[in-house]
C-alpha positions in Angstrom: -34.1 26.5 30.6 -32.4 26.7 27.3 -29.0 27.7 26.7 -29.0 31.2 25.0 -26.5 30.1 22.4 -28.4 27.0 21.6 -31.6 29.3 21.4 -30.0 31.3 18.8 -29.6 28.4 16.1 -32.6 26.9 16.9 -35.4 27.2 14.5 -38.8 25.9 13.5 -38.5 22.8 11.8 -41.7 24.0 9.6 -41.3 27.5 8.7 -37.7 28.3 9.9 -39.0 31.1 11.9 -37.0 32.1 15.3 -38.0 30.3 18.4 -38.0 31.8 22.0 -38.9 30.5 25.2 -42.4 30.5 26.4 -43.5 32.5 29.1 -45.2 31.4 32.1 -48.3 33.0 31.3 -48.3 31.0 27.8 -47.5 27.9 29.7 -50.4 28.3 32.4 -52.9 29.1 29.4 -52.1 26.2 27.8 -51.8 23.8 30.4 -55.2 25.1 31.3 -56.5 23.9 27.8 -54.6 20.6 28.0 -56.6 20.1 31.2 -59.8 21.2 29.6 -59.2 18.6 26.8 -58.7 21.5 24.1 -55.3 21.3 23.2 -54.1 19.5 20.2 -51.0 18.9 18.4 -50.2 19.6 14.8 -51.0 16.2 13.8 -54.6 16.4 15.6 -53.9 14.6 18.6 -55.1 15.5 21.9 -52.4 16.7 24.4 -52.9 14.9 27.7 -49.6 15.7 29.7 -49.0 19.1 31.0 -46.0 21.2 29.4 -43.3 22.3 31.7 -41.5 24.3 29.1 -41.6 25.2 25.6 -40.4 27.1 22.6 -42.6 29.5 20.7 -42.5 30.2 17.1 -41.8 33.9 16.2 -45.6 34.4 14.8 -46.7 33.1 18.3 -49.1 30.3 17.1 -47.3 27.2 17.7 -45.2 25.7 20.8 -42.9 23.1 20.6 -42.6 21.3 24.1 -39.5 20.7 26.0 -39.4 17.3 27.6 -36.3 16.5 30.2 -34.6 19.8 29.0 -34.5 18.8 25.7 -36.6 20.7 22.9 -38.7 18.5 20.8 -38.7 20.2 17.5 -41.1 17.9 15.3 -43.6 19.3 13.2 -46.2 17.0 14.4 -45.5 17.5 18.0 -46.0 21.4 17.7 -49.1 22.4 19.8 -51.4 25.2 18.5 -51.6 28.4 20.7 
């Protein structure tokens, strides 16, 4: 989904950790949490739209969504895993 060269230069905007593409299992688990109303952004807002793709921070705690093939690397848009 994301060009490998682009992924190599992207980093978490908060901690500067490396990012990797979310696995299908991670996306399925997150979308299940979204459907049940349990998923929240770092800003504390409920996530209501299913995530088709995302970039996971190296420590595995935050996912930054990919919308229309564009990574949304804003701290307040990160979703807790």
